C-alpha positions as CSV (number, residue, x, y, z in Angstrom):
1,X,0.0,0.0,0.0
2,X,2.9,2.3,0.6
3,X,3.8,1.9,-3.1
4,X,0.3,2.8,-4.2
5,X,0.3,5.8,-1.9
6,X,3.5,7.2,-3.4
7,X,2.2,6.8,-6.9
8,X,-1.0,8.6,-6.0
9,X,0.9,11.4,-4.4
10,X,3.0,11.9,-7.6
11,X,0.0,11.9,-10.0
12,X,-0.5,15.7,-9.9
13,X,3.1,16.2,-10.8
14,X,3.0,13.5,-13.5
15,X,-0.1,15.2,-14.9
16,X,1.6,18.6,-15.2
17,X,4.4,17.1,-17.2
18,X,2.1,15.0,-19.3
19,X,0.5,18.1,-20.7
20,X,3.8,18.9,-22.2
21,X,4.5,15.4,-23.4
22,X,0.9,14.3,-24.1
23,X,1.5,11.4,-21.7
24,X,2.4,9.4,-24.8
25,X,2.7,5.6,-23.8
26,X,5.3,5.8,-21.1
27,X,2.6,5.5,-18.4
28,X,2.2,1.8,-19.1
29,X,5.9,1.2,-18.3
30,X,5.8,2.6,-14.7
31,X,6.6,-0.3,-12.4
32,X,4.4,0.6,-9.5
33,X,5.8,-2.2,-7.2
34,X,9.3,-0.8,-7.5
35,X,8.6,2.9,-7.4
36,X,10.1,3.3,-4.0
37,X,13.6,2.1,-4.9
38,X,14.2,2.9,-8.6
39,X,17.6,4.3,-9.6
40,X,16.6,5.9,-12.9
41,X,17.7,9.5,-13.4
42,X,17.4,12.2,-16.0
43,X,21.2,12.2,-16.2
44,X,22.3,8.7,-17.0
45,X,25.9,9.5,-16.1
46,X,25.0,10.7,-12.7
47,X,22.5,8.4,-11.1
48,X,21.6,9.6,-7.6
49,X,20.1,7.2,-5.1
50,X,16.8,8.5,-3.6
51,X,15.9,7.0,-0.2
52,X,12.4,5.5,0.3
53,X,9.8,8.2,0.6
54,X,11.7,10.8,-1.4
55,X,9.7,12.7,-3.9
56,X,11.3,12.4,-7.4
57,X,10.6,13.7,-10.8
58,X,8.6,11.6,-13.3
59,X,11.6,11.6,-15.7
60,X,13.7,10.1,-12.8
61,X,11.4,7.2,-12.0
62,X,10.2,6.3,-15.5
63,X,12.8,4.4,-17.6
64,X,13.2,5.5,-21.2
65,X,11.1,3.5,-23.5
66,X,11.6,2.7,-27.1
67,X,8.1,4.0,-27.7
68,X,8.9,7.4,-26.2
69,X,8.7,10.4,-28.5
70,X,11.4,13.0,-28.7
71,X,11.2,15.7,-26.0
72,X,9.2,18.7,-26.9
73,X,9.7,22.3,-26.1
74,X,7.2,23.6,-23.5
75,X,4.9,26.2,-25.0
76,X,5.1,29.7,-23.7
77,X,1.7,29.5,-22.2
78,X,2.8,26.5,-20.1
79,X,5.8,28.3,-18.9
80,X,3.8,31.3,-17.9
81,X,0.4,30.1,-16.8
82,X,-0.8,33.5,-15.9
83,X,-0.1,35.0,-19.3
84,X,-2.7,35.1,-22.0
85,X,-2.5,32.1,-24.2
86,X,-2.1,33.2,-27.9
87,X,-4.4,31.6,-30.4
88,X,-1.5,29.7,-31.9
89,X,-1.1,27.8,-28.6
90,X,-4.6,26.8,-28.0
91,X,-4.2,23.4,-29.7
92,X,-0.9,22.7,-28.1
93,X,-2.0,23.7,-24.6
94,X,-5.3,22.0,-24.8
95,X,-7.1,25.1,-23.6
96,X,-10.4,26.3,-25.2
97,X,-10.3,29.3,-27.4
98,X,-12.3,31.9,-25.5
99,X,-12.0,34.3,-28.4
100,X,-14.2,32.0,-30.4
101,X,-17.8,31.3,-29.7
102,X,-18.5,28.0,-28.0
103,X,-22.2,27.9,-28.9
104,X,-23.0,27.1,-25.3
105,X,-21.3,23.7,-25.4
106,X,-18.6,22.8,-22.9
107,X,-15.4,21.4,-24.4
108,X,-14.6,17.8,-23.8
109,X,-12.0,17.3,-21.0
110,X,-8.6,16.2,-22.1
111,X,-8.2,12.4,-22.1
112,X,-5.4,12.4,-19.5
113,X,-7.8,13.8,-16.8
114,X,-10.2,10.9,-17.4
115,X,-7.5,8.3,-17.2
116,X,-6.0,9.9,-14.0
117,X,-9.5,10.1,-12.4
118,X,-10.3,6.5,-13.2
119,X,-6.9,5.3,-12.0
120,X,-7.1,7.2,-8.7
121,X,-10.7,5.9,-8.1
122,X,-9.7,2.3,-8.8
123,X,-6.6,2.4,-6.6
124,X,-8.6,4.0,-3.8
125,X,-11.4,1.4,-3.9
126,X,-8.8,-1.4,-4.0
127,X,-7.0,0.1,-1.0
128,X,-10.1,0.4,1.1
129,X,-11.4,-3.1,0.2
130,X,-7.9,-4.6,0.8
131,X,-7.6,-2.9,4.2
132,X,-11.0,-4.1,5.3
133,X,-10.2,-7.6,4.1
134,X,-6.9,-7.7,5.9
135,X,-8.5,-6.4,9.1
136,X,-11.3,-8.9,8.9
137,X,-9.0,-11.8,8.2
138,X,-6.7,-10.9,11.1
139,X,-9.6,-10.6,13.5
140,X,-11.1,-13.9,12.3
141,X,-7.8,-15.8,12.6
142,X,-6.6,-14.4,15.9
143,X,-9.8,-13.7,17.6
144,X,-11.0,-10.9,19.8
145,X,-9.4,-11.3,23.2
146,X,-11.8,-9.1,25.1
147,X,-14.9,-10.7,23.5
148,X,-13.6,-14.2,24.3
149,X,-12.8,-13.3,27.9
150,X,-16.3,-11.8,28.2
151,X,-18.2,-14.7,26.6
152,X,-16.1,-17.4,28.3
153,X,-14.6,-20.6,27.0
154,X,-17.9,-22.5,26.3
155,X,-18.5,-20.7,23.0
156,X,-14.9,-20.6,21.9
157,X,-14.9,-23.6,19.6
158,X,-17.1,-26.4,18.3
159,X,-16.3,-30.1,18.1
160,X,-17.2,-29.9,14.4
161,X,-14.2,-29.7,12.2
162,X,-13.9,-27.1,9.4
163,X,-12.4,-28.2,6.2
164,X,-10.1,-26.1,4.0
165,X,-10.6,-26.3,1.1
166,X,-14.3,-26.9,1.8
167,X,-14.7,-29.5,-1.0
168,X,-12.5,-32.0,-2.7
169,X,-13.0,-30.3,-6.1
170,X,-10.0,-28.1,-5.2
171,X,-7.7,-31.2,-4.9
172,X,-5.4,-32.2,-7.7
173,X,-6.1,-35.6,-9.3
174,X,-2.4,-36.5,-9.0
175,X,0.4,-35.2,-6.8
176,X,4.1,-36.0,-6.8
177,X,4.6,-35.8,-3.0
178,X,1.7,-36.6,-0.6
179,X,2.2,-36.2,3.2
180,X,-0.6,-37.6,5.4
181,X,-0.5,-35.7,8.7
182,X,0.4,-32.1,9.4
183,X,2.7,-32.1,12.5
184,X,6.4,-31.7,13.1
185,X,7.4,-34.8,11.1
186,X,5.5,-33.7,8.0
187,X,6.9,-30.1,8.3
188,X,10.5,-31.2,8.3
189,X,9.8,-33.8,5.6
190,X,8.5,-31.2,3.1
191,X,11.4,-28.9,4.0
192,X,13.8,-31.7,3.2
193,X,12.0,-32.5,-0.1
194,X,12.0,-28.9,-1.2
195,X,15.7,-28.5,-0.4
196,X,16.5,-31.5,-2.7
197,X,13.8,-30.8,-5.3
198,X,13.2,-27.0,-5.4
199,X,10.3,-27.4,-7.9
200,X,8.6,-30.2,-5.9
201,X,4.8,-30.1,-5.5
202,X,4.0,-31.2,-2.0
203,X,0.4,-31.7,-0.6
204,X,-0.1,-32.1,3.1
205,X,-3.4,-33.5,4.3
206,X,-4.1,-33.2,8.0
207,X,-7.1,-33.8,10.3
208,X,-6.2,-30.8,12.4
209,X,-7.6,-27.4,11.5
210,X,-4.2,-25.7,11.9
211,X,-1.0,-25.4,9.9
212,X,2.1,-27.2,11.2
213,X,3.2,-26.1,14.7
214,X,5.4,-27.3,17.5
215,X,3.8,-29.0,20.5
216,X,6.4,-28.9,23.4
217,X,5.7,-25.2,24.3
218,X,2.0,-26.1,24.9
219,X,3.0,-27.8,28.2
220,X,6.1,-25.8,29.0
221,X,7.2,-22.3,27.9
222,X,3.7,-20.9,27.0
223,X,2.6,-21.2,30.7
224,X,5.4,-19.0,31.9
225,X,4.4,-16.0,29.7
226,X,2.5,-13.5,31.8
227,X,1.1,-11.7,28.8
228,X,-2.7,-12.2,28.9
229,X,-2.7,-12.0,25.1
230,X,-0.6,-15.2,24.8
231,X,-3.7,-17.1,23.8
232,X,-3.8,-15.0,20.6
233,X,-0.1,-14.5,20.0
234,X,1.0,-18.0,21.0
235,X,4.5,-16.7,21.5
236,X,7.2,-18.1,23.8
237,X,10.8,-17.5,24.7
238,X,13.4,-19.9,23.4
239,X,16.4,-21.0,25.4
240,X,18.4,-18.1,24.0
241,X,15.8,-15.5,25.0
242,X,14.5,-14.9,21.5
243,X,10.7,-14.9,21.1
244,X,8.9,-16.9,18.5
245,X,5.5,-18.3,17.5
246,X,4.6,-22.0,17.9
247,X,3.7,-22.0,14.1
248,X,6.7,-23.0,12.0
249,X,5.7,-20.7,9.1
250,X,3.1,-18.0,8.5
251,X,0.1,-18.7,6.2
252,X,1.7,-16.8,3.4
253,X,4.4,-19.4,3.2
254,X,2.0,-22.0,1.8
255,X,0.4,-22.3,-1.6
256,X,-3.4,-22.8,-2.2
257,X,-4.4,-26.4,-2.8
258,X,-6.3,-25.4,-6.0
259,X,-3.2,-23.7,-7.4
260,X,-0.6,-26.3,-6.6
261,X,-1.0,-28.5,-9.8
262,X,-0.7,-25.4,-12.1
263,X,2.4,-24.0,-10.4
264,X,5.6,-24.0,-12.5
265,X,7.8,-23.4,-9.5
266,X,6.2,-26.0,-7.3
267,X,5.1,-25.3,-3.7
268,X,3.7,-26.7,-0.5
269,X,-0.1,-26.7,0.2
270,X,-1.9,-27.8,3.3
271,X,-5.4,-29.2,3.4
272,X,-6.8,-28.9,6.9
273,X,-9.7,-30.8,8.4
274,X,-9.4,-33.7,5.9
275,X,-8.8,-37.3,6.6
276,X,-7.3,-40.0,4.4
277,X,-9.3,-43.2,4.9
278,X,-7.4,-45.7,2.8
279,X,-4.1,-46.1,0.9
280,X,-3.9,-48.4,-2.2
281,X,-0.2,-49.1,-2.1
282,X,0.1,-51.1,-5.4
283,X,-1.8,-48.5,-7.4
284,X,-0.4,-45.5,-5.5
285,X,-3.8,-43.9,-4.7
286,X,-5.4,-42.6,-1.5
287,X,-9.1,-42.2,-0.7
288,X,-10.4,-39.1,1.2
289,X,-13.2,-39.1,3.7
290,X,-15.7,-37.8,1.1
291,X,-14.8,-40.6,-1.4
292,X,-12.4,-38.5,-3.6
293,X,-9.5,-40.6,-5.0
294,X,-6.1,-39.1,-5.7
295,X,-2.9,-40.5,-7.1
296,X,0.5,-40.0,-5.7
297,X,4.1,-40.7,-6.7
298,X,5.7,-40.7,-3.2
299,X,3.8,-40.8,0.1
300,X,4.6,-40.3,3.7
301,X,2.5,-41.3,6.7
302,X,3.1,-38.9,9.6
303,X,-0.2,-39.3,11.4
304,X,1.3,-38.9,14.9
305,X,-0.5,-40.1,18.0
306,X,-3.7,-39.4,20.0
307,X,-4.0,-39.0,23.7
308,X,-5.4,-42.0,25.7
309,X,-8.4,-41.6,28.0
310,X,-9.5,-43.5,31.1
311,X,-12.2,-46.2,30.6
312,X,-14.4,-44.4,33.2
313,X,-14.5,-41.3,31.0
314,X,-14.9,-42.8,27.6
315,X,-18.7,-42.4,27.6
316,X,-19.0,-38.8,28.8
317,X,-21.2,-36.5,26.8
318,X,-22.2,-32.8,26.6
319,X,-20.7,-30.3,29.0
320,X,-18.6,-33.0,30.6
321,X,-16.5,-33.4,27.5
322,X,-15.2,-29.9,28.2
323,X,-14.8,-30.4,31.9
324,X,-12.9,-33.7,31.4
325,X,-10.5,-33.4,28.5
326,X,-7.2,-34.7,27.2
327,X,-4.3,-32.4,26.2
328,X,-2.6,-32.6,22.9
329,X,-3.4,-29.8,20.5
330,X,-3.2,-26.0,20.3
331,X,-7.0,-25.9,20.9
332,X,-6.5,-28.0,24.0
333,X,-4.0,-25.4,25.3
334,X,-6.4,-22.5,24.5
335,X,-9.2,-24.2,26.4
336,X,-7.1,-24.8,29.4
337,X,-5.6,-21.3,29.2
338,X,-9.2,-20.0,29.5
339,X,-9.6,-22.0,32.7
340,X,-6.5,-20.5,34.2
341,X,-7.7,-17.0,33.5
342,X,-11.2,-17.7,34.8
343,X,-11.7,-17.0,38.5
344,X,-14.6,-19.4,38.7
345,X,-12.3,-22.3,38.1
346,X,-10.3,-23.0,41.3
347,X,-9.5,-26.7,41.4
348,X,-7.7,-28.3,38.5
349,X,-7.0,-32.0,38.5
350,X,-4.3,-33.6,36.4
351,X,-4.5,-37.4,36.0
352,X,-1.2,-39.0,35.2
353,X,2.3,-38.9,36.6
354,X,4.4,-39.0,33.4
355,X,6.0,-36.3,31.3
356,X,3.0,-34.4,30.3
357,X,1.0,-34.7,33.5
358,X,4.0,-33.6,35.6
359,X,4.8,-30.7,33.4
360,X,1.3,-29.4,33.3
361,X,0.8,-29.8,37.1
362,X,3.9,-27.7,37.8
363,X,3.1,-25.1,35.1
364,X,-0.5,-24.6,36.3
365,X,0.6,-24.4,40.0
366,X,2.9,-21.7,38.8
367,X,-0.2,-19.8,37.7
368,X,-1.6,-19.8,41.2
369,X,-4.3,-22.4,40.8
370,X,-5.0,-25.2,43.2
371,X,-3.7,-28.2,41.3
372,X,-4.1,-31.9,42.2
373,X,-2.0,-34.5,40.4
374,X,-3.4,-38.0,40.7
375,X,-1.2,-41.0,39.6
376,X,-1.1,-44.7,40.3
377,X,2.7,-44.9,40.9
378,X,4.5,-44.0,44.1
379,X,6.2,-40.9,42.7
380,X,6.0,-38.8,39.6
381,X,8.1,-39.9,36.6
382,X,8.3,-43.3,38.2
383,X,8.4,-45.2,34.9
384,X,11.4,-43.1,33.7
385,X,13.6,-42.1,36.6
386,X,15.2,-44.3,39.3
387,X,13.1,-44.3,42.5
388,X,15.4,-42.0,44.5
389,X,15.3,-39.4,41.7
390,X,11.6,-39.6,41.1
391,X,11.0,-39.2,44.9
392,X,13.2,-36.1,44.9
393,X,11.4,-34.7,41.8
394,X,8.0,-35.3,43.6
395,X,9.2,-33.2,46.6
396,X,10.2,-30.4,44.2
397,X,6.7,-30.5,42.6
398,X,5.1,-30.2,46.0
399,X,7.2,-27.2,46.7
400,X,6.0,-25.7,43.4
401,X,2.4,-25.9,44.8
402,X,1.2,-29.3,43.4
403,X,-1.0,-31.5,45.6
404,X,0.4,-34.9,44.8
405,X,-1.9,-37.9,45.3
406,X,0.0,-41.1,44.8
407,X,-1.0,-44.7,44.5
408,X,-4.5,-43.7,43.5
409,X,-6.7,-44.1,40.4
410,X,-10.0,-42.5,39.4
411,X,-12.7,-45.2,39.6
412,X,-15.8,-43.2,39.3
413,X,-17.2,-39.7,39.2
414,X,-20.4,-37.7,39.9
415,X,-21.8,-34.6,38.2
416,X,-24.6,-32.8,39.9
417,X,-25.7,-29.1,39.6
418,X,-22.6,-28.3,37.6
419,X,-20.2,-29.7,40.2
420,X,-17.8,-32.5,39.2
421,X,-16.5,-34.9,41.9
422,X,-13.9,-37.7,41.3
423,X,-14.1,-40.9,43.4
424,X,-10.6,-42.4,43.9
425,X,-9.6,-46.0,44.5
426,X,-8.9,-45.2,48.2
427,X,-12.5,-43.8,48.5
428,X,-11.4,-40.2,48.7
429,X,-13.5,-37.7,46.8
430,X,-11.9,-34.7,45.0
431,X,-14.0,-31.8,43.7
432,X,-12.8,-30.6,40.4
433,X,-13.6,-27.6,38.2
434,X,-11.5,-29.0,35.4
435,X,-9.9,-32.4,34.8
436,X,-7.0,-33.0,32.3
437,X,-6.3,-36.7,31.5
438,X,-2.6,-37.2,30.7
439,X,-2.1,-40.9,30.7
440,X,-0.1,-41.4,27.6
441,X,-0.6,-41.5,23.8
442,X,-1.2,-44.2,21.2
443,X,-0.1,-44.1,17.6
444,X,-2.6,-43.3,14.9
445,X,-2.6,-46.5,12.8
446,X,-6.2,-46.5,11.6
447,X,-4.8,-46.8,8.0
448,X,-3.0,-50.0,8.7
449,X,-5.8,-52.6,8.5
450,X,-7.6,-51.1,5.5
451,X,-4.4,-50.5,3.6
452,X,-2.8,-53.8,4.5
453,X,0.1,-52.3,6.4
454,X,1.9,-54.1,9.2
455,X,2.0,-52.8,12.8
456,X,4.0,-54.0,15.8
457,X,1.8,-56.0,18.2
458,X,3.5,-54.8,21.4
459,X,5.3,-51.5,20.7
460,X,2.6,-50.2,18.3
461,X,3.1,-48.1,15.2
462,X,3.7,-48.9,11.5
463,X,6.6,-51.3,10.9
464,X,9.3,-49.8,8.8
465,X,12.9,-50.6,7.9
466,X,16.0,-48.7,8.8
467,X,15.2,-46.3,6.0
468,X,11.7,-45.6,7.4
469,X,10.1,-47.3,4.4
470,X,7.0,-49.4,5.0
471,X,6.3,-50.4,1.4
472,X,7.5,-49.3,-2.0
473,X,7.2,-45.5,-2.3
474,X,5.6,-45.3,1.2
475,X,7.4,-44.0,4.2
476,X,6.5,-43.4,7.9
477,X,7.9,-40.9,10.3
478,X,7.3,-39.5,13.8
479,X,5.3,-41.0,16.6
480,X,3.6,-43.5,14.3
481,X,6.8,-45.2,13.1
482,X,8.2,-48.4,14.6
483,X,11.7,-48.4,13.2
484,X,14.7,-50.6,13.5
485,X,17.6,-49.0,15.5
486,X,20.8,-50.8,14.6
487,X,22.2,-50.1,18.1
488,X,19.2,-50.5,20.4
489,X,16.8,-52.7,18.3
490,X,13.3,-52.0,17.3
491,X,11.8,-48.9,18.8
492,X,9.0,-46.3,18.7
493,X,9.8,-42.9,20.0
494,X,7.2,-40.2,20.9
495,X,9.3,-37.1,21.3
496,X,9.8,-33.9,19.3
497,X,13.4,-34.4,18.3
498,X,12.6,-37.8,16.8
499,X,9.8,-36.2,14.8
500,X,12.2,-33.6,13.5
501,X,15.0,-36.1,12.5
502,X,12.8,-38.9,11.2
503,X,10.7,-36.4,9.2
504,X,13.8,-34.9,7.7
505,X,15.3,-38.3,6.8
506,X,12.0,-39.6,5.3
507,X,11.9,-36.5,3.1
508,X,15.5,-37.2,1.9
509,X,14.7,-40.8,1.2
510,X,11.5,-39.8,-0.7
511,X,13.9,-37.9,-3.1
512,X,16.2,-40.9,-3.5
513,X,18.8,-40.5,-0.7
514,X,18.4,-44.1,0.7
515,X,19.9,-43.3,4.1
516,X,19.4,-45.4,7.3
517,X,18.1,-43.9,10.6
518,X,21.2,-43.7,12.8
519,X,20.3,-40.7,14.9
520,X,19.8,-41.1,18.7
521,X,17.0,-38.6,19.4
522,X,16.7,-36.8,22.7
523,X,13.9,-35.3,24.7
524,X,13.7,-32.8,27.5
525,X,11.3,-32.0,30.4
526,X,10.9,-29.0,32.7
527,X,9.3,-29.5,36.1
528,X,8.9,-26.1,37.7
529,X,11.7,-23.7,38.3
530,X,14.4,-26.1,39.8
531,X,14.1,-29.3,37.8
532,X,14.9,-29.7,34.1
533,X,16.6,-32.6,32.4
534,X,17.5,-33.9,29.0
535,X,17.6,-37.6,28.1
536,X,18.7,-39.8,25.2
537,X,18.4,-43.5,24.3
538,X,16.3,-46.0,26.3
539,X,15.3,-44.3,29.5
540,X,13.4,-46.9,31.5
541,X,13.3,-47.2,35.3
542,X,13.0,-51.0,35.0
543,X,16.7,-51.0,33.9
544,X,19.7,-50.9,36.3
545,X,21.0,-47.4,36.7
546,X,24.2,-45.7,37.9
547,X,23.9,-42.0,38.8
548,X,26.7,-39.5,39.5
549,X,25.6,-36.3,41.3
550,X,27.3,-33.2,42.6
551,X,27.5,-33.1,46.4
552,X,28.0,-29.7,48.0
553,X,31.3,-29.5,49.9
554,X,31.9,-33.2,49.4
555,X,33.0,-35.6,46.7
556,X,30.5,-36.6,44.0
557,X,27.8,-39.1,44.9
558,X,27.8,-42.3,43.0
559,X,24.6,-44.3,43.3
560,X,23.6,-47.6,41.8
561,X,19.9,-48.5,41.7
562,X,18.7,-52.0,40.9
563,X,15.2,-53.0,39.8
564,X,13.7,-56.0,41.5
565,X,13.1,-57.7,38.2
566,X,16.7,-57.5,37.1
567,X,19.3,-60.1,38.0
568,X,21.4,-58.6,40.8
569,X,24.5,-60.4,39.7
570,X,24.7,-57.9,36.8
571,X,24.9,-55.0,39.2
572,X,27.7,-53.2,40.9
573,X,28.5,-53.9,44.5
574,X,27.6,-50.2,45.3
575,X,24.1,-49.9,46.6
576,X,21.8,-47.0,47.4
577,X,22.5,-46.2,51.1
578,X,19.6,-46.5,53.5
579,X,18.1,-43.5,55.2
580,X,19.7,-44.5,58.5
581,X,23.2,-44.7,57.0
582,X,23.2,-41.5,54.9
583,X,20.6,-39.2,53.4
584,X,21.2,-38.1,49.9
585,X,18.6,-35.2,49.7
586,X,20.4,-33.1,47.1
587,X,20.2,-34.3,43.6
588,X,20.6,-30.8,42.0
589,X,23.0,-31.9,39.2
590,X,24.1,-35.2,37.8
591,X,24.2,-37.9,35.2
592,X,22.2,-41.1,35.2
593,X,23.3,-44.1,33.1
594,X,20.8,-46.8,32.1
595,X,22.3,-50.2,31.5
596,X,21.3,-53.3,29.6
597,X,23.7,-56.3,29.7
598,X,26.3,-53.9,31.3
599,X,26.2,-51.6,28.3
600,X,24.9,-48.0,28.5
601,X,21.7,-47.7,26.5
602,X,20.3,-44.5,27.9
603,X,21.5,-41.3,29.7
604,X,19.7,-38.6,31.7
605,X,21.4,-35.3,32.1
606,X,19.8,-33.9,35.3
607,X,20.0,-30.1,35.3
608,X,23.0,-30.3,33.0
609,X,22.7,-28.8,29.5
610,X,24.6,-28.7,26.2
611,X,26.0,-32.2,26.7
612,X,23.7,-34.3,24.5
613,X,26.4,-34.6,21.9
614,X,28.7,-36.2,24.4
615,X,25.9,-38.6,25.5
616,X,25.4,-39.6,21.9
617,X,29.1,-40.5,21.6
618,X,28.8,-42.6,24.8
619,X,25.9,-44.6,23.4
620,X,27.6,-45.1,20.1
621,X,30.7,-46.6,21.8
622,X,28.7,-49.1,23.7
623,X,30.5,-48.3,27.0
624,X,30.8,-51.0,29.5
625,X,29.8,-50.7,33.1
626,X,33.3,-50.6,34.5
627,X,34.1,-47.5,32.5
628,X,31.4,-45.3,33.9
629,X,33.4,-43.6,36.6
630,X,35.7,-42.2,34.0
631,X,32.8,-41.6,31.5
632,X,31.0,-39.4,34.0
633,X,34.0,-37.0,34.0
634,X,33.3,-36.3,30.3
635,X,30.2,-34.4,31.2
636,X,32.0,-31.9,33.5
637,X,29.1,-31.6,35.8
638,X,30.9,-29.1,38.0
639,X,31.3,-26.5,35.2
640,X,27.7,-25.2,34.9
């Protein structure tokens, strides 16, 4: 619009000069888009740069055209507008001859005035309509914060999905690269495809109504932003202090689905709210939920995973579906964020003691809400951390303000007069204004049976080889992939880093790279203000562990923890001291090694950062148990 404004501002001056030159043809060669930074000058030997916003002469901004006529001498009546125009100049000046009778008829205006008037009117109408459209679009996409706060969360969204494009008529009949799923794995897959094939045409089909975005901030960083407009902005601070949005790219980055097949330069289009119901692998076709069939050349399944629910809640209907919810998507975050800012909601119950449940409990307690965390284990993170460390983390969560209820499960509930009450296995009753179920996720493999694809009976997910290929021209990445790890065996990983790396590798292999998956992905978790850790490999509390921690004013603590199901002959002679002998109540910083057959298969860096590359090297070497005292020194746990 600035470019249009500058052109309109110069029209009077252009008009004055056009009277001398009859505005003959050069008008059509003005490049409006580039008016603000053109270098053309009346003196071609002395081109002077004009900064943006500088008023310039028409002859400076209009390049010479081969259609331009020779310059004409300005008539005397144009040089002296107040002088009487001699009759010989009337035709040149375009002025009426007042000395002759007009017979009462007004002369027809010069054609340049008509063109100028029409041009100004057209640009003005376009500017006003564009401005209104942009304002309306911005308001619709971001929402009115004050209106939402006033009306409350109950009217914020519907469970009915909106499709974009609305009908399958906009879909191409054939697409070179088809990605099923619109999460992190799909995003890094199409980035990889475009980097290797710049003219690639990529179509992403996702059941979500949003463009690709990152999920980790939904349970971590976003809750520590005190800006009340965070529900609109969805901004968070990265580790380096820089602020960014959870969406990977703005809407302008993507092409329209209907325009993709006609694009000469390729592009990436995202169809939201759509579901692929079947893949015909031999014929390389997919079937959409409205029956539309489309051919593909290469296809990626990146359907991700869905949150599990408790059996007691599976049949809930109506308003209870909002009071008892799972947590996975951006919309789930916005719903819960409404609860946090609503003074009517005082008691929030988190069910689950794993990563997500513990992160949410600490984050919500940080927002001054009364938070109950109910879990069936003895301590939080019990399935991941050794017992002494999960106990220490539980104490820290309590200090953050979380009311931890261990060794309990929800067996029943009651809902009367708008009040929800949970009945626990120990007969306790907890009143709740909002319940979040965070008891794990399961891979989305609905396509497996109808498409004749193999899944793992125990681990879950689509079975793929080391190159993430399930069948010819069909790959799987992210949470839904059960891949073969040449170091640790067959695995399925549900973390962000794995989605990034597996998506990128799948995209490379879809363009012919043929690379195996060798990366050891990591994950991280933040529990309040004092507990944060990074982990890599197989991190399972059922495995024997060896932990080395910093002890204030004393030597480092070396702790070996055995699981009762593991043969004790494989463990070190060092045992966890009893409470009577010595209390280890400070596990502020340290390294925990997870062992299988005396070989390190997993590592947790407890409040230690920027050491993941070292941990990857340790896993790659297959370090033996006897070397761990020296290995711990590689992490320089005293330096931070």
